[in-house]
C-alpha positions in Angstrom: 73.5 55.2 124.3 71.8 55.5 127.7 68.2 54.4 128.4 68.1 52.3 125.2 64.7 50.5 125.0 63.5 48.3 122.3 60.1 46.8 121.5 58.8 44.4 118.9 55.4 43.3 117.8 53.6 41.9 114.8 51.0 43.9 112.9 48.1 42.5 110.8 48.6 42.3 107.0 48.0 45.8 105.7 48.9 45.3 102.0 50.4 48.4 100.5 49.4 50.6 103.5 52.1 51.9 105.8 51.2 52.0 109.4 53.9 54.6 110.1 51.9 57.2 108.3 49.4 57.1 111.2 52.2 56.9 113.8 53.6 60.1 112.5 50.2 61.8 112.5 49.8 60.7 116.2 53.3 62.1 117.0 52.4 65.4 115.2 49.2 65.7 117.3 51.2 65.5 120.5 54.0 67.8 119.3 52.7 70.0 116.4 55.8 72.2 116.1 58.4 69.5 116.1 60.6 68.8 113.0 59.5 65.6 111.3 61.1 62.9 109.1 59.8 59.6 107.6 61.5 57.2 105.2 58.6 55.5 103.4 59.1 52.3 101.3 56.4 51.5 98.8 55.8 49.1 95.9 56.7 45.4 95.8 58.7 44.2 98.8 62.4 43.6 98.0 65.9 44.1 99.4 65.6 47.9 98.7 62.0 48.3 99.6 61.5 46.3 102.8 61.7 48.8 105.6 59.9 52.1 106.5 61.3 54.1 109.4 60.5 57.2 111.5 63.7 58.6 113.1 63.3 60.1 116.6 65.0 63.5 116.3 67.2 64.5 119.1 67.6 68.1 120.4 70.6 68.8 118.1 70.6 69.8 114.5 73.1 71.3 112.0 71.9 73.7 109.2 73.9 74.3 106.0 73.8 77.9 104.7 74.9 79.5 101.4 77.9 81.9 102.1 78.3 85.3 100.8 80.1 85.5 97.4 83.4 87.2 98.3 84.3 87.8 94.6 82.2 88.1 91.5 82.1 84.8 89.5 83.8 84.9 86.1 81.4 84.9 83.2 82.1 81.6 81.4 80.2 79.6 78.8 80.6 75.9 79.6 78.7 75.0 76.4 82.0 75.9 74.6 84.2 74.3 77.2 84.8 77.4 79.4 84.9 76.8 83.2 85.3 79.1 86.2 88.0 77.4 88.3 88.0 80.2 90.9 87.6 80.0 94.6 84.2 78.9 96.1 83.6 80.5 99.5 83.4 78.0 102.4 80.0 76.5 103.2 78.5 77.8 106.5 77.3 75.4 109.3 75.0 76.5 112.1 74.9 74.2 115.1 71.6 74.4 117.1 70.0 72.9 120.2 66.3 72.7 121.0 64.5 73.6 124.1 60.6 73.7 124.3 60.4 73.4 120.5 62.7 76.5 120.0 66.0 76.1 118.2 68.9 78.2 119.5 72.3 78.6 117.7 75.3 77.5 119.8 78.1 78.0 117.3 78.9 78.5 113.6 81.6 76.9 111.4 82.7 77.2 107.8 84.2 74.4 105.7 85.9 74.3 102.3 84.5 70.9 101.4 81.4 68.9 102.0 83.6 66.1 103.3 85.1 68.3 106.0 81.7 69.6 107.0 80.3 66.1 107.4 83.4 65.1 109.4 82.8 67.9 111.8 79.1 67.0 112.2 79.8 63.3 112.7 82.1 64.2 115.7 78.8 64.8 117.6 77.5 61.2 117.0 76.7 58.9 119.9 77.7 55.2 119.6 74.4 53.3 119.8 73.4 49.7 119.3 72.9 48.4 115.8 69.8 46.5 115.0 71.0 43.4 113.0 67.8 43.2 111.0 67.5 46.8 109.8 71.1 47.9 110.2 69.9 51.0 112.0 71.3 52.6 115.1 70.4 55.6 117.2 73.0 58.3 117.7 73.8 59.1 114.1 72.3 61.8 111.8 69.4 62.0 109.4 68.4 64.8 107.1 68.7 66.4 103.7 71.7 67.4 101.6 70.4 69.7 98.9 71.9 69.5 95.4 73.6 72.9 95.7 76.0 71.4 98.3 77.7 70.0 95.2 79.5 73.4 95.1 81.8 71.8 97.7 82.4 68.5 96.0 83.5 69.7 92.5 86.5 71.6 91.2 84.5 74.4 89.6 82.8 77.6 90.7 79.1 78.1 89.7 77.5 81.4 88.8 73.8 80.9 89.6 74.0 80.0 93.3 71.4 80.3 96.1 70.9 83.6 97.9 73.2 84.4 100.7 72.3 82.5 103.9 69.7 80.3 102.2 69.3 76.9 103.7 71.1 74.2 101.7 70.6 71.2 103.9 69.9 70.2 107.5 70.9 67.2 109.6 69.4 66.1 113.0 71.0 63.7 115.4 68.8 60.7 116.2 67.9 59.2 119.5 65.7 56.4 118.3 63.8 54.7 115.5 60.4 53.2 114.8 60.9 50.6 112.1 58.2 48.9 110.0 59.4 45.6 108.4 57.0 45.1 105.6 58.2 41.6 104.9 57.8 40.3 108.5 54.8 42.5 109.2 56.4 43.8 112.3 57.2 47.1 114.0 60.3 47.6 116.2 61.2 50.5 118.4 64.9 51.1 118.8 66.5 53.5 121.2 64.7 56.3 123.0 61.2 56.7 121.7 58.3 58.9 122.9 56.0 55.9 122.2 56.2 52.5 123.6 55.7 49.5 121.4 52.2 49.0 122.8 51.3 52.7 122.0 52.5 52.2 118.5 50.4 49.1 118.1 47.3 50.9 119.3 48.1 53.8 117.0 48.1 51.8 113.8 44.7 50.2 114.3 41.9 51.4 112.0 44.2 52.7 109.2 42.3 53.6 106.0 43.3 54.7 102.5 42.7 58.4 101.8 43.2 60.6 98.7 43.1 64.3 99.5 42.8 66.9 96.7 42.0 70.6 96.5 40.9 72.4 93.4 43.3 72.5 90.5 45.9 75.3 90.7 47.8 77.3 88.1 51.5 76.6 87.7 54.4 78.5 86.1 56.6 76.3 83.9 59.2 76.5 81.2 57.4 75.7 78.0 58.2 72.7 75.9 59.7 74.7 73.0 62.1 76.5 75.3 63.0 73.1 76.9 63.7 71.7 73.4 66.0 74.7 72.6 68.1 74.0 75.7 68.4 70.4 74.6 69.6 71.4 71.2 72.3 73.6 72.7 73.5 70.6 74.8 73.6 68.4 71.7 75.8 70.9 69.9 78.1 71.1 72.9 78.3 67.2 72.9 79.2 67.2 69.1 82.0 69.7 69.8 83.4 67.3 72.4 82.8 69.4 75.5 80.7 66.9 77.4 79.2 63.4 76.9 75.9 63.7 78.6 73.9 66.4 80.5 70.9 65.9 82.8 68.9 69.1 82.2 66.0 69.8 84.5 62.8 71.7 83.8 61.0 73.7 86.5 57.4 73.9 87.7 56.5 76.4 90.4 53.3 77.7 92.0 51.5 78.6 95.2 50.4 75.5 97.1 47.0 75.6 98.8 46.8 72.2 100.4 48.9 70.9 103.2 52.1 69.2 101.9 51.3 66.2 104.1 48.2 65.6 102.0 50.4 65.8 98.9 52.6 63.2 100.4 49.7 60.9 101.1 48.4 61.3 97.6 51.9 60.6 96.1 52.6 57.5 98.2 49.3 56.0 97.0 49.6 57.0 93.3 53.3 56.5 92.9 54.7 54.1 95.5 58.5 54.0 95.5 61.2 52.3 97.6 63.1 55.5 98.6 60.2 57.8 99.3 60.6 60.4 102.1 59.0 63.2 104.0 60.7 66.0 105.9 59.2 69.1 107.5 60.8 71.8 109.6 58.3 74.5 110.6 60.7 77.1 111.8 62.8 76.8 108.6 59.7 76.9 106.5 60.9 73.9 104.5 59.1 70.7 103.5 60.1 67.9 101.2 57.7 65.4 99.7 59.5 62.7 97.6 58.6 59.4 95.9 62.1 58.6 94.8 62.9 55.3 93.2 66.7 55.8 93.2 69.5 55.1 95.7 72.6 57.3 95.8 74.6 55.3 98.4 74.2 52.4 100.8 77.1 51.5 103.1 76.9 48.5 105.5 79.3 45.8 106.6 82.2 47.5 104.7 80.4 47.4 101.3 79.4 50.5 99.4 76.6 50.2 96.9 75.1 52.7 94.5 72.1 51.9 92.3 71.9 54.4 89.5 68.9 54.8 87.1 69.4 55.9 83.5 67.0 55.0 80.6 63.3 55.7 80.8 60.2 54.8 78.8 56.5 55.5 79.5 54.0 52.8 80.7 51.1 51.8 78.6 47.6 50.7 79.8 47.4 47.8 77.3 49.6 44.9 78.5 50.9 44.1 75.0 51.9 47.7 74.4 53.5 47.9 77.9 55.6 44.8 77.2 56.6 46.2 73.8 57.6 49.4 75.4 59.7 47.5 77.9 61.4 45.5 75.1 62.1 48.7 73.1 63.8 50.2 76.2 66.0 47.2 76.7 67.0 47.3 73.0 67.4 51.0 72.7 71.0 51.9 71.7 70.5 55.4 73.0 69.3 54.4 76.4 71.8 51.6 76.8 74.6 54.0 75.9 73.4 56.5 78.5 73.3 53.7 81.0 76.8 52.3 80.3 78.2 55.8 80.6 76.6 56.0 84.0 78.0 52.6 85.1 81.5 53.8 84.2 81.0 57.1 86.0 79.8 55.4 89.2 82.7 53.0 89.0 85.0 56.0 88.9 83.4 57.7 91.8 83.5 54.5 94.0 87.1 53.7 92.9 88.3 56.9 94.4 87.5 55.6 97.9 87.4 51.8 97.5 90.0 49.0 97.6 91.6 48.8 94.1 89.9 46.0 92.2 86.9 45.7 94.5 84.6 47.9 92.5 82.2 45.7 90.4 79.2 46.2 88.2 76.7 43.8 89.6 73.0 43.5 89.0 71.4 45.1 85.9 67.6 45.2 85.7 64.6 46.9 84.3 62.2 48.3 86.9 58.6 49.0 86.1 57.2 51.8 88.2 53.5 53.0 88.1 54.1 55.5 85.3 57.5 54.6 83.7 60.0 51.8 83.1 63.6 52.4 84.2 67.0 50.7 83.5 68.8 50.2 86.9 72.3 48.9 87.7 74.1 48.1 90.9 77.7 49.1 91.4 79.5 48.2 94.6 82.9 48.2 96.2 84.8 47.6 99.4 85.7 50.9 101.3 89.5 51.5 101.5 90.7 51.4 105.1 92.1 54.9 104.7 88.7 56.3 103.6 85.5 56.7 105.6 81.8 57.2 105.0 82.1 61.0 104.7 84.7 60.7 101.9 82.4 58.1 100.2 79.4 60.5 100.4 81.5 63.4 99.1 82.9 61.3 96.2 79.4 60.3 94.9 77.5 63.5 95.7 75.6 64.7 93.7 74.7 61.5 91.9 76.1 61.1 88.4 72.7 60.0 87.0 71.3 63.5 87.7 74.3 65.5 86.6 75.8 63.8 83.5 79.3 63.1 82.4 82.0 64.3 82.9 80.4 65.5 86.1 82.2 68.9 86.6 81.5 70.0 83.0 77.9 68.7 83.2 77.3 70.6 86.5 78.6 73.8 84.9 76.3 73.4 81.9 73.3 72.6 84.1 73.9 75.7 86.1 74.4 77.8 83.0 71.2 76.6 81.3 68.8 76.1 84.2 69.9 79.6 85.5 68.6 78.9 89.0 69.8 76.7 92.0 68.2 73.3 92.1 67.5 73.3 95.8 66.6 69.9 97.2 65.9 68.3 93.9 68.6 65.8 92.9 70.2 66.2 96.3 69.8 63.4 98.9 67.8 62.5 102.0 68.7 59.7 104.4 70.8 58.7 107.4 74.5 58.7 108.3 76.2 57.0 111.2 80.0 57.3 110.8 80.9 55.5 114.1 78.9 52.4 113.1 79.8 52.7 109.3 76.2 53.0 108.2 74.8 55.2 105.4 71.6 55.1 103.4 71.0 58.0 101.0 68.5 58.4 98.2 68.5 60.8 95.2 65.7 63.3 95.5 63.9 62.8 92.2 60.0 62.7 91.8 60.1 65.4 94.5 58.0 68.4 95.7 59.9 71.1 97.6 57.8 73.5 99.6 58.9 76.8 101.2 56.6 78.8 103.5 57.0 82.5 104.2 54.5 84.9 105.8 51.8 82.1 105.7 52.2 81.6 101.9 53.3 78.2 100.6 55.2 77.9 97.4 55.8 74.5 95.8 58.5 73.6 93.3 58.9 70.5 91.1 61.8 69.8 88.7 62.2 66.9 86.3 64.5 66.1 83.4 66.6 63.5 81.7 70.0 62.7 80.4 70.7 64.4 77.1 73.1 62.6 74.7 74.1 63.4 71.1 71.3 61.1 69.7 68.6 62.6 71.9 65.3 63.7 70.3 64.4 67.1 71.8 60.6 66.4 71.6 60.9 63.0 73.3 63.2 64.4 75.9 60.8 67.2 76.8 58.0 64.6 77.0 60.1 62.4 79.3 60.5 65.3 81.8 56.7 65.6 81.8 56.2 61.9 82.4 58.5 62.1 85.4 56.9 65.3 86.8 53.3 64.2 86.2 52.6 62.1 89.4 54.1 64.8 91.6 52.1 67.6 90.0 48.9 65.7 90.2 49.5 64.8 93.9 50.2 68.5 94.8 48.1 70.6 92.4 45.8 68.0 90.7 47.1 69.1 87.3 49.0 67.2 84.6 52.5 68.0 83.6 51.7 68.1 79.9 49.8 71.0 78.4 48.3 68.5 76.0 46.8 66.8 79.1 48.4 63.4 78.2 47.6 60.9 80.9 50.0 58.1 81.9 48.5 55.0 83.4 49.3 54.0 87.0 50.2 50.3 86.9 51.6 47.7 89.2 55.4 47.7 89.9 57.8 44.9 88.9 61.5 44.2 88.4 63.3 41.9 85.9 67.0 41.1 85.8 68.8 41.7 82.5 72.0 40.3 81.0 74.8 42.7 81.2 77.8 43.3 79.1 80.8 41.2 80.0 83.4 42.7 82.2 85.6 39.6 81.8 89.3 40.4 82.1 92.2 38.2 81.0 94.2 36.4 83.7 96.8 38.7 85.2 100.1 37.1 85.9 101.9 39.1 88.7 105.4 38.9 89.8 104.7 39.4 93.5 108.3 40.2 94.4 108.8 42.7 91.5 109.0 46.4 92.2 105.8 48.3 91.8 105.9 50.5 88.7 105.3 54.2 89.4 102.8 55.8 87.0 101.8 59.5 86.8 98.2 59.7 85.7 97.2 63.1 84.3 93.6 64.0 85.1 91.8 66.2 82.6 88.7 66.9 84.8 87.2 63.6 83.6 84.8 61.2 85.4 86.6 58.0 84.4 90.1 58.9 85.8 89.8 56.7 88.9 88.8 53.7 86.7 92.1 54.0 84.9 93.9 54.3 88.2 92.1 51.3 89.6 93.0 49.2 86.5 96.7 50.0 86.9 96.8 49.5 90.7 95.3 46.0 90.1 98.4 45.4 87.9 100.7 46.3 90.8 101.3 50.0 90.0 101.7 52.9 92.3 99.6 55.7 90.7 100.0 59.4 91.3 97.2 61.6 89.9 98.2 65.1 88.8 95.9 67.8 87.3 96.3 68.4 83.5 95.5 72.1 84.0 96.7 75.0 86.1 94.5 77.8 87.3 97.6 80.0 87.4 98.1 81.6 83.9 101.7 82.5 84.7 102.8 79.0 85.6 106.0 77.8 84.0 104.4 74.5 82.9 107.7 73.0 81.5 109.2 73.6 85.0 106.1 72.0 86.6 106.6 68.9 84.5 110.2 68.7 85.4 109.4 69.1 89.1 106.8 66.4 89.0 109.1 64.0 87.3 111.9 64.7 89.8 109.4 64.3 92.7 107.9 60.9 91.6 110.6 59.4 89.3 107.9 57.7 87.2 108.3 54.6 85.1 105.5 55.9 82.8 103.0 58.7 82.2 99.4 58.3 81.2 97.4 61.3 79.9 93.8 60.6 80.7 90.6 61.5 78.9 88.5 64.6 79.5 85.9 66.9 78.0 86.6 69.6 75.3 89.8 69.8 73.3 93.3 69.1 74.5 94.2 72.8 74.2 91.9 73.4 77.2 94.5 71.8 79.5 97.8 73.6 79.5 99.8 71.0 81.4 98.5 68.1 79.2 99.4 70.1 76.1 103.0 70.7 77.3 103.5 67.0 78.4 102.3 65.8 74.9 104.7 68.2 73.2 107.6 67.2 75.4 106.9 63.6 74.6 106.8 64.1 70.9 110.1 66.2 71.1 111.9 63.5 73.1 112.0 65.7 76.2 110.2 63.4 78.7 113.4 62.1 80.3 114.3 60.5 83.6 117.5 58.8 84.9 116.4 55.6 83.0 115.9 57.4 79.6 112.7 58.3 77.7 109.6 57.9 79.9 106.9 55.8 78.2 103.8 57.9 77.5 100.2 56.6 76.9 97.3 58.9 75.8 93.7 57.7 76.3 91.0 59.5 74.4 91.7 63.2 74.9 95.3 62.2 75.8 95.6 60.4 72.5 94.3 63.5 70.7 96.8 65.7 72.6 99.8 63.5 71.5 98.6 63.5 67.8 98.0 67.2 67.8 101.5 67.7 69.1 102.7 65.6 66.2 100.9 67.8 63.7 97.7 65.9 63.1 94.3 67.6 62.7 91.4 67.2 65.2 87.9 67.4 63.8 84.3 66.6 64.7 83.8 62.9 64.0 82.3 62.6 60.4 80.0 59.9 61.7 78.8 61.7 64.8 79.7 61.3 68.5 79.9 57.9 70.1 79.5 57.9 73.9 78.9 54.8 76.0 78.8 52.4 73.0 81.3 49.6 72.3 82.6 49.4 68.7 84.7 47.0 66.7 88.4 48.0 66.7 90.7 46.6 64.1 94.5 46.7 64.5 97.7 45.8 62.7 99.3 43.9 65.6 101.9 46.6 66.3 102.6 48.7 69.4 100.1 48.0 72.2 98.2 45.6 70.0 101.2 43.2 69.7 100.2 39.5 70.2 96.5 40.5 70.4 93.6 39.5 68.2 93.2 41.6 65.1 89.7 42.7 66.3 88.4 43.8 69.7 85.3 45.3 71.1 86.1 48.6 72.9 84.1 51.3 74.5 84.2 54.8 72.9 83.5 58.2 74.5 84.4 60.8 71.9 82.9 63.4 69.6 86.2 64.4 68.0 88.7 62.3 66.0 92.2 62.6 64.6 91.8 63.1 60.9 95.3 62.2 59.6 98.7 61.0 60.6 101.3 63.5 61.8 105.1 63.3 61.3 105.9 60.6 63.9 102.7 58.9 65.1 101.7 56.0 63.0 98.1 54.9 63.0 97.8 51.2 64.1 94.1 50.8 65.0 90.9 51.8 63.2 87.1 51.6 63.8 85.7 48.6 61.8 83.7 49.7 58.8 84.6 53.4 58.9 88.4 53.5 59.0 88.5 56.2 61.7 91.8 56.3 63.5 91.4 54.6 66.9 95.1 54.1 67.9 98.6 55.3 67.0 102.2 54.6 68.0 105.4 56.6 67.7 107.9 55.5 65.2 110.8 55.6 67.6 109.8 56.6 71.2 107.7 54.5 73.6 104.6 56.8 73.0 101.2 55.4 72.2 97.6 56.6 72.0 94.2 55.0 71.9 90.9 56.8 71.1 88.8 54.3 73.0 88.6 53.6 76.8 90.3 50.3 77.7 89.3 50.7 81.4 85.6 50.7 80.6 83.1 48.1 81.8 82.2 47.8 78.1 85.8 47.0 77.0 86.2 43.3 78.0 89.7 43.0 76.4 90.9 46.5 77.4 93.1 45.4 80.2 95.4 43.8 77.7 96.1 47.2 76.2 97.0 48.6 79.7 99.2 45.6 80.4 101.1 46.0 77.2 101.8 49.6 78.0 103.0 48.8 81.5 105.4 46.2 80.0 107.2 49.1 78.3 107.7 50.7 81.8 110.1 48.2 83.1 
């Protein structure tokens, strides 16, 4: 980048205060109509909360718009497993340049995927120098990706979408950065900046704490009873096997009298967070105020990291009660199951773009924020050379912690029950530099979104939580209020709860926790042997790529095919025959998925062909493995019955699995700990599938083998982070594929 200038100087100790707040106010005074962004890091200084930055926005931006619905969405009820797999119209991009604070459109584009749209935008990057300390570089893009851009990362079509031409996101090219290193107590200017280092130094003198409130306002909100009713509908859907977890969001909305900047100052003081952010675009009438504690994606030096949050408990003013609340969260079966489900989901999302075997579940900790405690994990991997940062963003967006699992079904249920687009909430804000392989994106929770039209400001806050089968509707509704409380007080000076419950605002802290073992047995590979070819049938699940990753690590070539067809007239038997001819597989794996096997026409036909001895290649009967829903499909084809589990669903919890030492359990211990994700179970044996594994203590069927053919099924998830011995099951199946 031309005319690159850098400056560096030390600033006096300012405690929790951020000097960039005053720098931004000075920049605003000089250019009141300019677009603004600030990444603000608050709370204890650590690896995720060290830097605050102001990006210098260039004269180029790209605005994402909602397209016109070219066909009427089909009326589907995802709570009973129905999905609209129809065509989603391409997202619209508007490329604009600025002159004298006025933005002019230069061209328009449309794209069928978020990845394609980001690729097009990144072609306009400029290769700038990378600051080794911060990892930042001018010439990339910064901005907001609203949640509703998830329409172009999923396989489904949503009904309750934004109005035509509504702004869904905006990205600006950067020409420089002002960076505050909280640990070093320094400020650096990088690239082209309207302020010299000396001007920045003078600007930060005399900073003072301020809290700015107007009179309390009236808000519109979904009431707690209605919220609880929605939760009960989700729980019933989980019990029927259609979904494992759904992150339902509650909405607060009202006219906003005070300046959103004052709301931001209030929030940064009352609820400091490592991924806080500010964005304002006057001509778009759009402002975002966020005190987010959660990271969606960080990419630097070839390593992708995501740090999902799942598991929440309120803080208590009394230290002994606060510690007890923290201990209860760490021991909560419900919260740990939610969290383990999310770990497996994020491993799946990363595995789709990472080097096989490189995705790891790393740090597991409890973070104490001013109002709540959270369980947080770190999942990371090495980006596959054939992938790039835009494919990584598309794979993870929107974050699994704020959708649920499996992601596609959860997003459909969210849209069905919330009935309105989410807007910015649970989208992301951050920076992207594809040329320098740099990305940092948060998840926009604890967020106020403001729209201004005809001089009237309307603010909106959403908050929710992950609903699982064991959720207590009253406590879940309260949790949403805990999460919204700090934002509502900062913006309207009103509490989230109608009962006027008050949460304390306490010091932040973080404590590492022991995590479940991901130990795998030693894998003996014959390096010169031919790679086995495996067809993996994807049933719209969020763990499919974890299964693929496990098999690739065992020297397999894995081809993923959909277990469903959106064409009702497809000759599925012919499709199966064509796929076998195309790939010449050594084995077929029917993967897990939401709902019942009958929802997936291709999966059902493959299971029937296997049971009937019709899965044939040139080498004879093709070995078939069913995992979870795949196991159910095979047993249904054999004449078994599939029912709601009499002991209730189990999602994200390891259970004791006993076996008789036959089939895939040959030469293994009689008992293993395996992770389950299922609400439905096979009730009885069919004609040919013989049960050979059971849940300890209940006798529920957890595995079966065919009497004669190389066909096997397991109800648990051997690929899960919570199945330390699961790789042995996959190895034993692959040994049948020689």
